[in-house]
Every structure is written in structure tokens, then in C-alpha cells.
N, C-alpha and C positions, 0 to 999 in steps of 0.2 A: 444804633446807627452804625453803618459800616463804611469803609473807604469807598466802596462802589456807590453808596448813596451820596457821599460827598462829591464824588466825581460827577455824578449825574446832576447834582444841584449846581455845581459850577458850570457845567455844560448848558443847563437850562438858562442860567443868567446871561450867558453869551449870546443867546438868541435876541437879547435887547439891542445888540449892535447890528443886527441884520435888517436890511431895508429892501423893498421890492426893486428888482432890476440889478441887484448887485452881482459882481463877479467875485466868487469866494474861494479861497484856498482851504481845502479840507485836510486837517492834520492826520497823523498816524499814532496809534497807541490806544491804551485802554480808556483814557479820558476822552480823547478825540472821537472814539467810537460812539460814545454816548451822544456827543454833539451831532454826529452824522445821523444817528437815529432820530433825534429830536428835530433836526432840520428837515428830514424827510417827511415827518408828520406835517410840518408847515407847508411843504411843497404839495403834498397831497390835498391840503386844504386850500390851495390856490396861489401860494406864494410863487412869484416869478423870479428865478435867478438861474445862474449857471455857475458851475464849480470846477475847480482843478484839484484832483486828488494828489497827495504827496507820496503815495505808494501804490503798488498793485493791490495790496490788501484793502486799502481804503477805496480804491477804484471798484473792486469787486463788491464791496459793501454798498457803496453809493449806487452802483448800477442796479443791484438787487432791490434797493429800496426806492428806485425811481427818480433819483436826483439827476437833472440834466448835467452832462459833463462836457468839458472842453479841454484843450491843452494850452500850455503857455505859448506854443507856436501859433495857435489860432487866436489866443487872447493873452497877449504878453503883459498886460497891466491889470492888476486885480485891485479891488476895493478893500478887501478884508481877508485875513487869514486867521483861523481859529485852530489852535493846536495845543497839545499838552506839553509837559516838561518833566524831566527827571529831577531837577533841582531848580529853584528860583531864589535868587539873592534879592536883598532889599532894593537894589538899583535896577532890578528886573533883568540882570544878566542871567542867562539860562545855561544849564547843561541839558542837551537833548541827544537822542540817538540810541536810547535803550531799545527802541523798536526797530533799529537797523535801517532807518529811513532819513538820516540826518542830512545827507547831501541834497536830496530832493526837497526836504522840508526847508532847508536854508534858501534854496533857489526860489521856492514859492513865496517864502516870507519876504525875501528881498524884492520880489516883484509886486508886493502889496503895499497899498497906501497905509494900512494899519494892521498890526498884529496883536491879537488878544490871546493870551496864554491862560489855560484853564487847568486847575489842579485841586487835589485834596490837600489838606493842611500839612501832611507829612512831607510834601515837596518844598515847603517854605523853609529856608535855611539862612543862618546868619552869614555863612561863608561857604562858597562852593567847594566841592572836592570829595565829600564822603561817597557820593555816587561815582563810580569809575567813569572817567571821561572817554566817550567813544571817539575813535579816530578812524576814518575811512581811508584805506590805502589800496594801491594797485597791487594785484597779486605778483606781478613781475618784480623781482628784487625785494620780496617782502622781508627777508631776513635783514638786509641792509637798511631798509626803511625802519624796521622794528628797532634796530640799534640806534639809528639817528633820532627817532622819536624819544627814546629814553634819555639820550644825551640832551635833547632840546628841553625836556621837562626839568631835568636837573639844572641846566643853565638858567632856567626861568625861576629857580628857587623852590620847586616842588618836585623833588625826585621821587620816583616810585616805579615799580615794574609795570610794563605794558603787556597785557596778556592777549594772545590771539583768540578771538571769540569762536567757539566751535559749537556745532549743533549736537543733537542727541546721537547722531551717527559718528561723532568724533571728527568730522570734516569741518573745515572752516565755513562759517556762515557767509553766504554770498548775498550781497545787497542787490536791489533792483538794478543798480548800475553795473553789476558784475564785479564789484570790489570786495575786499575783505575788511574786517573790523579789528582794531586793537582797542582794548579797554585799559586805559591808563589809571592805575590805582594810586592816586596822588594824595588823598585824604584832606588836603588843604590847598586851595589855589588862592594865594594872597593877591596876585596881580593878574587877573584874567587877560587883559589886553596884551601884556608882555608875553604870556604863554601862547596866546593866539598868534601873535606875530612870529614867534619862533617856529611854531608848528607849521605855519603856512609857508615857511621857507624850506621845509624839508622836501626834497624831491621824492615823489611817490606818495605823499600825503594828498589825497584828493579833497578832503575837507575834515574839519574837526567839529566837535559837538558844543563848542562855546558860541552862544548866540549873544552878541554884545551890541547893545543899542538898537535891537530889532523890535522887541515887544514894547508897546506903549502902555498896555494895560494887563494886569494880572487879576484873575478871578480865582480866589482861594476859598474853598468851602471846608468847614469843620464843625466841631461840636458847638461853637459859638455862632454859627450861621455862615453867611456868605459875605466875604470881604472883597471889595474892589480897590485895587491899588494901582495908582498911576505912576509912571516912571518919573523920578524927580527931574 
């Protein structure tokens, strides 16, 4: 069994949360990609729904597979969002943004009555921070924002360098919103709400990858099968 098999197992279980007529947010990333593929099979079999993608990558995939799409401007309230995560803590606080779509992912999740996060067992952690925390910033004044982010993480008790994410061409990765990404290498985030509050106060930070109190359910698949965990 491979990580991709576990990701697909988790995605398949998430289909249990889908009902006819739903308005669904479609996540971004390797696990969410499996969910979009499986959901498209249901649509082709006659399932009626409409979906909002969280990235242009997911939009292209969903369109190619025939999933009916809308936007949050046209459909501002969603029933369900299914998305992956880079790390999941026991209270279902998440780190997201490895796929460079965290701002749109958070907007879509916030517009949803329910968020289900799907992942393979490697994403389940006792404490967040081993995966670098993505922080989406405005390109204007990026150096000043970069310094302010590192100060904010230190003041929150989890100091560490923030590295500007670059592509294979050596240039900054640009998000769908036209922003840049810092990856804060913190190792251990003992108080996610405190860190989130400090980062949100930094001018130039558009959004951070801490998803706190947003996911109601996690579906985690691994060698021992598929686990469903509800937020305490």
C-alpha cells in the first residue's frame, strides 16, 4: 500500500458526506485531486450538485471531468468543503498551503457549513509545525513583511526562519491571487491561536496557513484502515 492509495481511500470515504443538490467546495492538492476524480464519477452517474474550486488547478481538473462549477459570487453559501491538509492536529487545527492555494481555500471553507479534511496517516501529528507554515504576502514591501513575520513568530514563542518560496525558475511562486508565499520553518507551534493572531496583524500578510476551528471532521487513511475523527 502506498501514500497515494491511502489518499484515495480517504477521498472515497468523503463521498459519504455528499448529498444530491449540494453546493460543494473543491480543495486543492494531491489528496483533494483524488476526491475531485471520484466525485466526477458520481456526477457522470447522475449525481446533481454544483461546486466551487479553490484554485485554478482544481478548476481546470473539474471542468475537464465534467463537474458543474459556480463561484462564491454566484453561490456565496456552500454546504460542504472537502480539502486536504499538510498537517492535522488532534483538535483538527490544520496547516494548509503547501499547494499555494491557502487564501482561496480558507475563503471557501469559511463559506461552508461543513469542512471535511482528508489525508493519509503521515499528515496526522501530535503538534503542528514540522511542515513549514505557508504565509501568503503582498509582493509590495515583501522584505519588510518578511522581517515582520519572523518577529511575529518569535513573539508567539515559535521562532524560525521564513523562506520565500521559489519555483524551478528561481523566481517567487505567485499564487492565484497574485501574491507571494513565505514558508515559516517553526518546527513546533505550541499555541496556534496566538500565532495566528500575531500574523494576522502584520501589514502585508494576506493570509496564513493555520486553519483553526474550521474542520469539523478528518478522514485519515493508513495501514490500519480509514479513521473518521470529529473535532472535540
